Z-matrix of the N, CA and C atoms (Angstrom, degrees):
N
C 1 1.444
C 2 1.509 1 108.26
N 3 1.317 2 116.14 1 131.72
C 4 1.460 3 123.52 2 175.82
C 5 1.524 4 107.27 3 -85.02
N 6 1.319 5 116.88 4 107.33
C 7 1.460 6 119.98 5 -175.09
C 8 1.527 7 112.22 6 -74.55
N 9 1.332 8 118.65 7 -24.61
C 10 1.462 9 120.70 8 179.51
C 11 1.529 10 111.47 9 -71.93
N 12 1.324 11 116.36 10 -37.85
C 13 1.461 12 120.55 11 -179.23
C 14 1.527 13 112.84 12 -102.84
N 15 1.333 14 117.04 13 -2.55
C 16 1.467 15 122.61 14 -179.00
C 17 1.532 16 110.68 15 53.78
N 18 1.331 17 115.57 16 49.89
C 19 1.461 18 122.02 17 -178.98
C 20 1.520 19 109.63 18 -125.91
N 21 1.309 20 115.09 19 140.85
C 22 1.459 21 121.31 20 175.55
C 23 1.524 22 107.46 21 -94.76
N 24 1.318 23 116.12 22 131.48
C 25 1.452 24 120.19 23 179.00
C 26 1.517 25 110.67 24 -146.44
N 27 1.324 26 114.76 25 159.27
C 28 1.456 27 121.38 26 176.15
C 29 1.519 28 108.76 27 -90.52
N 30 1.308 29 116.29 28 138.47
C 31 1.452 30 121.08 29 176.40
C 32 1.518 31 109.25 30 -68.74
N 33 1.326 32 117.12 31 126.89
C 34 1.457 33 121.37 32 -178.83
C 35 1.520 34 113.20 33 -111.98
N 36 1.327 35 116.69 34 -20.10
C 37 1.451 36 118.59 35 178.96
C 38 1.521 37 111.58 36 158.81
N 39 1.318 38 114.08 37 178.82
C 40 1.465 39 121.07 38 -177.95
C 41 1.517 40 108.29 39 -130.84
N 42 1.322 41 116.46 40 139.69
C 43 1.451 42 121.31 41 179.16
C 44 1.515 43 108.37 42 -147.55
N 45 1.318 44 117.65 43 118.93
C 46 1.464 45 124.03 44 178.56
C 47 1.523 46 112.41 45 53.44
N 48 1.317 47 116.53 46 40.64
C 49 1.460 48 120.81 47 175.64
C 50 1.516 49 115.40 48 84.31
N 51 1.320 50 118.41 49 -1.22
C 52 1.470 51 121.43 50 176.43
C 53 1.517 52 108.60 51 -105.98
N 54 1.310 53 116.01 52 145.43
C 55 1.458 54 121.30 53 175.59
C 56 1.515 55 108.79 54 -99.06
N 57 1.314 56 116.25 55 143.67
C 58 1.457 57 122.71 56 176.93
C 59 1.523 58 108.37 57 -105.92
N 60 1.306 59 115.69 58 124.66
C 61 1.460 60 122.02 59 177.02
C 62 1.520 61 108.30 60 -115.52
N 63 1.317 62 115.51 61 151.11
C 64 1.465 63 121.29 62 178.33
C 65 1.515 64 108.27 63 -128.20
N 66 1.328 65 118.14 64 138.30
C 67 1.466 66 119.33 65 177.34
C 68 1.531 67 110.51 66 -56.11
N 69 1.295 68 116.20 67 143.85
C 70 1.462 69 121.42 68 -177.28
C 71 1.524 70 110.93 69 -62.68
N 72 1.310 71 117.54 70 -33.34
C 73 1.467 72 121.12 71 -178.79
C 74 1.519 73 112.35 72 -88.54
N 75 1.316 74 117.76 73 10.08
C 76 1.456 75 122.21 74 179.79
C 77 1.520 76 110.72 75 97.10
N 78 1.288 77 115.20 76 166.79
C 79 1.458 78 119.45 77 179.26
C 80 1.517 79 111.36 78 126.84
N 81 1.305 80 114.66 79 -167.16
C 82 1.450 81 122.27 80 -175.07
C 83 1.522 82 111.92 81 -80.06
N 84 1.309 83 115.08 82 135.66
C 85 1.458 84 120.37 83 176.27
C 86 1.522 85 109.85 84 -68.57
N 87 1.333 86 114.96 85 156.54
C 88 1.454 87 120.39 86 172.02
C 89 1.512 88 108.53 87 -136.03
N 90 1.315 89 116.30 88 159.73
C 91 1.458 90 120.82 89 -177.22
C 92 1.521 91 110.13 90 -103.00
N 93 1.320 92 114.40 91 148.32
C 94 1.462 93 121.15 92 176.73
C 95 1.520 94 108.91 93 -140.55
N 96 1.303 95 115.39 94 155.04
C 97 1.453 96 121.56 95 170.90
C 98 1.528 97 106.19 96 -80.65
N 99 1.329 98 118.80 97 132.83
C 100 1.467 99 120.14 98 -176.23
C 101 1.527 100 114.17 99 -51.51
N 102 1.316 101 118.49 100 -32.16
C 103 1.456 102 121.04 101 -179.57
C 104 1.517 103 114.61 102 -70.91
N 105 1.336 104 117.22 103 -12.01
C 106 1.461 105 119.90 104 -179.54
C 107 1.524 106 111.95 105 -101.42
N 108 1.330 107 116.44 106 24.51
C 109 1.465 108 120.80 107 178.55
C 110 1.523 109 109.49 108 -123.78
N 111 1.308 110 114.12 109 162.21
C 112 1.456 111 121.05 110 174.21
C 113 1.522 112 107.53 111 -153.04
N 114 1.310 113 117.38 112 158.16
C 115 1.468 114 119.54 113 176.80
C 116 1.537 115 110.34 114 -64.40
N 117 1.308 116 115.57 115 150.36
C 118 1.459 117 119.47 116 177.34
C 119 1.519 118 110.26 117 -77.26
N 120 1.316 119 115.36 118 156.28
C 121 1.465 120 120.62 119 175.05
C 122 1.528 121 108.30 120 -79.98
N 123 1.319 122 118.05 121 163.41
C 124 1.472 123 119.38 122 176.49
C 125 1.533 124 112.24 123 -56.70
N 126 1.310 125 117.72 124 -37.06
C 127 1.471 126 120.79 125 178.58
C 128 1.524 127 111.28 126 -65.29
N 129 1.316 128 117.03 127 -43.72
C 130 1.464 129 120.20 128 178.73
C 131 1.522 130 111.21 129 -64.62
N 132 1.322 131 117.28 130 -38.57
C 133 1.466 132 120.99 131 177.85
C 134 1.526 133 110.57 132 -62.51
N 135 1.335 134 117.21 133 -44.92
C 136 1.458 135 121.29 134 179.38
C 137 1.523 136 111.12 135 -61.94
N 138 1.327 137 116.96 136 -43.54
C 139 1.465 138 120.08 137 178.08
C 140 1.521 139 111.72 138 -61.76
N 141 1.330 140 116.91 139 -42.32
C 142 1.458 141 120.94 140 179.82
C 143 1.531 142 110.92 141 -65.15
N 144 1.316 143 117.22 142 -42.71
C 145 1.464 144 120.34 143 178.97
C 146 1.521 145 110.98 144 -64.82
N 147 1.318 146 116.89 145 -39.44
C 148 1.473 147 120.73 146 177.77
C 149 1.523 148 110.39 147 -65.16
N 150 1.327 149 116.99 148 -42.39
C 151 1.465 150 120.65 149 178.60
C 152 1.526 151 110.59 150 -61.82
N 153 1.325 152 117.16 151 -39.63
C 154 1.468 153 120.79 152 179.04
C 155 1.527 154 110.72 153 -64.88
N 156 1.322 155 116.55 154 -45.06
C 157 1.477 156 119.80 155 179.69
C 158 1.524 157 111.29 156 -63.86
N 159 1.320 158 117.03 157 -40.23
C 160 1.462 159 120.25 158 178.19
C 161 1.523 160 111.25 159 -64.04
N 162 1.327 161 116.97 160 -42.26
C 163 1.465 162 120.33 161 178.62
C 164 1.522 163 110.42 162 -62.66
N 165 1.316 164 116.24 163 -41.75
C 166 1.457 165 120.38 164 179.51
C 167 1.533 166 111.00 165 -64.42
N 168 1.335 167 116.84 166 -39.59
C 169 1.472 168 119.58 167 -179.17
C 170 1.525 169 111.77 168 -68.13
N 171 1.328 170 116.65 169 -24.43
C 172 1.468 171 121.03 170 177.08
C 173 1.525 172 111.20 171 -85.69
N 174 1.328 173 117.20 172 -2.34
C 175 1.458 174 120.91 173 178.10
C 176 1.515 175 113.92 174 82.67
N 177 1.313 176 117.84 175 14.77
C 178 1.465 177 120.54 176 179.69
C 179 1.525 178 109.47 177 -74.02
N 180 1.305 179 115.57 178 147.20
C 181 1.457 180 120.98 179 177.42
C 182 1.515 181 109.14 180 -75.96
N 183 1.316 182 116.27 181 135.34
C 184 1.463 183 120.66 182 179.24
C 185 1.499 184 110.48 183 -113.63
């Protein structure tokens, strides 16, 4: 979770000390400094998984 932007994202990789996160429902990656992240809570994880399933059921590209 990016605490500066209050966004939940999946870790996609690291490049030159920056982490790349991607929205759970798909979309453009964004970069964060590793110190500005924290693990998601169980509630946030459930919401993200539900959002992903809903997007998939609507036929959206992920």
